[in-house]
N, C-alpha and C positions, 0 to 999 in steps of 0.2 A: 362554435368552432371558429378559430381565427382563420383568415384567408391564407396565412403562411402555413398553417398546419395542413389545410386542404392541398396546398401546392406541394408541400413536403410529401404527403401521402401519394399524390399522383406521381411525383418524381421517383419514389421507391417502387412503384408499380412499373413504370416505364423503364426504370433502370435495372430491371431484373437480370439482364445479361451481364451488366457491370458487377452486380452483386456476386453472381456465379464466378466471374473472372477473379474478383477479389478473394473469394474463398479458396479457389484453386491456387492462387498465388501464395496465400498463407499456408496452404497445405505443402507446397513445394519447399517453403522455408521452415517447415516444422512448427508453425504457429497454430496449427489445428491438428486434431487427431482424426485420422481417416475413419476409424471404426466408430467415431461419435459425431461425424460431420453432420448427420441428419438432425442432431439436436439444435444446430445453428439455424435450421429451417423450421424449428418449432416442434419437431417430431420427438416423441418420448422414447427413452430406452429403459424406463422403469415404470411400474404401475403406481397409480396414486394410492396412498394409504386411505383407509376409510375414515379415520378420525380427523379432527380439525387440523388443517394444514396451513402453516405460516411460511410464506415465500420470502426468503431473505436474499437480496442481491448485493453482491460486492464485486466491483470491477476486476480487481487483480489481487496480487499477493498482499499488499499493504492493507487494503480495505478488508480482505478476507480475515486477516490476522486480527484486525480490530473488532470484527463482528463475532468472532468465535466465543469470547466470554459471554456475550449476550445470547447467542444460540444455546450455549450450555446452561445458562441460568433459566432460560425459558423452558427447556426440556426438563430440567431438574424440578422447577416449580410447578410444572403442568404435565403430569405423567401421561395424559392422553394425547398430547400434542405431537405432531410430526413437523419436521422442518424440511423444506425444499430450498436448497441453497444453490444459487446460480452465480457464475462468474464468466469472464470472457477470455481467459488466457490458459494455456497449457500448464504454466508454472503454478497458477492458483489451483487448478484441478489436481495437480500432484500433491500440493500442500494439503488440500481438503480431503483427499483420499486417505491421508495418514492421520488427520487430526479431527475429522468430524465425529461426533459421538453417535451412539446408537439412536435410532429414530430420526436421523438426519441423512439426507441423500443429496448428491450433487448432480446437476445438469448444466450444460453450457447454455448461456443466455442466447435466445434466438436473435438473429439479425433483425434490426428495427424496421421491418416491413409488415404492414397490417396483416397480410395473409399468414405470415409465420407467427406473429404474436397471437393472433386469434386461434390458430392451431394449438399453440402452447396452452393458452387459457382454457380451451375447450377440453383438454385432457386433464390439466392439473386442478382447475377450479379452486385456486387458493382462497382461503377465508380472510386472510390479512396479508398485506405486503409491507415489508420493511426494506427500504431502499437506502443504501449506504452512500454517503458523502456527496458526490457532485456529478455523477454520470446521468445527465438529463436527456434521455432518448425520448423524443416526442410520442411515438406510438406505444412504447413499452410503459409509459406513465399514464397517458390519457385513455388508452383502451381498457385497462383494468378498472380505473376509476369510473369510466363510462358504464361499466357493468355493475357498479355499486359496490365494488370491492374496496374496503378501506385501505388507504395507503398512507404510510408515515415515512417521512424522510428522517433517517437516523444518522447522527454524527455529520450532519450537513455542513457543507462549507462552500463558499464562493470566493475564489481568489480575486484580488483587485483587478487583475488582467481579465479574468472571465467575466467579472461584473461589467467592465466597460464594454465587452463584446455583447453581452445579453442586453445591455441598455440600448443597443442599436436595433434590437428586435423586441420591443416592449410587449406587443400583443402576443407573440409566441411564448415569451418567457412567462407571462402571466397565465396563459392557458396551461402550460406545462405545470407550473407550480400550484395552480388551483386543483390539480389532480391529487395533491396531498391534503389529507384531512388535518395533518399536523406536521410541522417541520421542526425537528430538534437540532439546533445549531451547535457547533463546537465552541464558538466565542460570541461575544456581544457584537463584534464587527460582522461576523457571518450572519447573525440574526438580523441585523439592520439591513444588510445587502439583500437577503432573501425577502424581507418585508417590502423593501423598496421595489423589488422586481415583481411583486404581486402575490406573494404567499399569503394565504388567508390567516393562518395562525402559526406563530413562531415562538419557540421557547429556547433558551440557552441552557442546555444540560451539561455542557462540557465535552471534552474530547475522550472518546472511548479508548484511544490509544493508551491512556493512562491505566486502563483496567486490564491490559494484556499482561500476562506473566512474562518474566524474562525469557528470551529466546532459548529454545531447547538446544542441547548439544550432545554429541556422542562422547562419552567419557574416555573411551579407548583412543579416539582421534585427538582429543584434547591433551591427554597425557603424552601421546606420541609427539605432538607438536611442541609441547613444553620441553620434552627431553631433547628434541632436535635443536631448539632455539637456545636453551640454556639461559645464560645471562646476556646474550647478544642484544644490543640495542635494536628496537624495531618499532614500527608504527603501522597503522592500517589506513588504507584508503578504501572506504566502504561504499558499495552501491554506486560505483563510478559510471559515468556516461561518456560518449564520444566527445573528445576535446579536453577531457580532464586528465587522462592518463599521461599525456605529454607534459602537462603542468606538474603532475606528481613526480615525474622523472626529473624535471628541472629542479624541483624542491629537494629530491633525494641527493642530487649531485652537490647542492649547496650544503646540506646537512652533513654529508659524508666527509667534507673537509675537516669537520670537527670530530665526527664519529665514523672513522673509516670502515668499521665492521657493520655498519648499518644495514638492516634488511627492511625493505619496504614491501608490505603485503597489499596486493590489490585484489579486491573482490568486486568484479563488475556486476552491475545490476542485472544485466542480461548475460548469462554465463556462456551463451553461444558465441560471444565476442572474444572469448579467451584467446583463441589462436591469432586473430587479427591484432589484438593488443600486443601479444608476444612478438609478432612480426614487426609492428611499428616501433616498439621500444628497442628491439634488437638492432634495427637499422639505425637507431639514434645512439647506439653504443652500450646499451644496458646488457648485463649478463642475466638472462631471464630463465626461470624455472616455472613450469606449468603443471598444476596439480592434476588435471585430467589426463595428462600424458605420463604421469608417474615420475616426473623429473625429481631427482633428489635436490635438496637444498644444501649447497656446499658453502664453504667459507668464502668463495668468490662470487656467490649469487648476490646480485643487487636487488632484483625484483622477483617476488614470488606471486604468480597469478593463481589465485584460488578460485578457479572457474567451475565450481561444483554447486549443486543445489542444496540448500538447507544447512550450510555449515557456517553461516555468519555468526551464530552463537559461539562457535569455537574460537573464531578469530577476534571477536570483541573481547573474549576472556583472556586470550594470550597476548593481546596488544594493549599496553597501558595508555596509548594515545590513538584516537580515531578521527580521521577527517571524514565528514559526511558528504558523499557525492551528490551530484545533480545540483550543486550549489555554486560551483564556479562557472557553470553555463546557465543560461537563463531558462531553467526548467522547473524551478520551484523547490528543490531540496528533497531530502528524505527524512524519515522519522528519527529525531535525535533522542527520543525517549529510550530506544533500544540500547544504545551504548551507555546512557545514563544509568539504567538499571543494572548494567553489567560492569559498572565502575571503570569505564575507559574515558579518559579526558576528551572532551568534545571540541572539535574545530570545524567550522563550516564557512562557506563563502557567502557572498552578499545576496544570493538569489534563493532565499528560503521562504518565498511567499506562500507556498502550499502549507507551511507550518509556521506562519508568521506569529501567531499568538504564543506558541511554545518557544520558538527561537528568541523572541523578544523577552519573554520572562526569564529564560536561561541567561541571556546576556545581562539583564538587569540585576539578577541575584548572584552574578559571578560564576555561573555554572557552565559557561561556554565561552569560546573565543572566536570572534569573527575575523576573517582575513579577506583580502581583496584579490590576491593572485599568488603565483608560485613563490615569489620572494618572501612575502609575508607568511605564507604557509610554512616555508622552511624555518623562518624565525620562530614561529610558534612551536613547532615540533622540537627545535633545538632547545628552546627555553624549558619545555616540559621534560626533555631527557636529562637536562642538567639541574633540575630543581624539583626533587621528589616532594618536598613539602608543599610547594606551590601547586604542583600537579594534583596532589591528594586533596588539597583544599578545594580546588575546583571540582574534583570528582565528588566530594562529599556534598557540596552545594547542589550539584546536579541530581544526585541521588535523593537528597531531601526533597527537592522540588518534584521529582517524579513520584515519590511515595506520598506526597501531600494531596494528590488529586485522585486517589483510587476510589473515592465515593461516587464517581461519575456513573458507574454501572447501576447502583441502586437508584440514583436520580433518574436514569433513563428508564429503568423498569417501572418506576412509579409513574412516569409520564405515559407509558404504554398500557398501564393497568386498565383504564377504561375500555380500550380496544380489546384487550384480552378477555375482560368480563363479558363483552358482547359475544365473543366466540362461544362461551359457555351457555349464554342465553339462547343463541342460535341452535346449539347442539340439543338443548332440551326441547326445542320446538319441533325438531325433526322426528 
């Protein structure tokens, strides 16, 4: 055990009052569920199935969505298996409550304190752990592997920024990554970074986001929105973060000089921000309608804030142009494959480092447009609104790219097969 890991474990013990304060604060802000808060302390709310149990962890909505095709394939291919899926956000729990298949159950991930993690493991006794992407909690990774439970990093990634930070803690990084028997990376760059940080065995299987089906949508709400909007020019700012909505409004005002009937639809990444966004943009002079308040879209509405859960699929479908949020601020971007599969022309800012491989490929094949700020965003949207042929050409290239990578699920399943076969061998020995 590295000295930093020992220090970390001691800190999580001594910091118990701070952990409780943190959870209580999250409760007040609606970021935890009161009736399930004990799950965050490692305590179960469901009984463990008797058959082989695969624990799949995905941090939030994006990671959970990426892992669902893998979960479904494992259950379909192995009828005796059960899945325990954990995540750390209320929104991901709501998503999984609606989309997890039979023989799969959800629990909140315990806080990364050894007592809570061991309580969790003592009840669930997972036979295999599949850990999604880049949430590297020291206790949650080293304690299961210390019990001899095989762990695989699936769809693993390390952004250049995270890589630089982990390079400052080489001993701890190596200890954590050595908890994985195998690391399946999204790209060659991710694989190289994982290996350099100390991972024992690394393979590039591709990005599971390519295996996810197009976002679901409610047909009634889609048809309703189409009827309301008619032929009105519109564009979408999807999964926006603080600091971006103001730039979207600046872009709207520029575009509206050419398209005065323009409607800009904003879907914030965190829907609880809807009212604060409405207030901010109203103070800046925008005429705003807010979906959660039931506001009607009138001919004078400039901005429509769609602050509801699970409707991004509707708005990608009704908007021919989509700006990808979290990319005009230095936060790493959001998944551009979602609008690509729903045939909405993609625009994003310069900060797409969480999706660097995908965004670079889209730019190289003409499937996306990168902009640096509000003025360039306005120019890109105006160009697409006035150039149907050019817009469709980019849409087609993005769709072709998205559909060219769907074999990643079979590649990942093949890499996991040796671990799955060991579960069958272990079951026969019991």
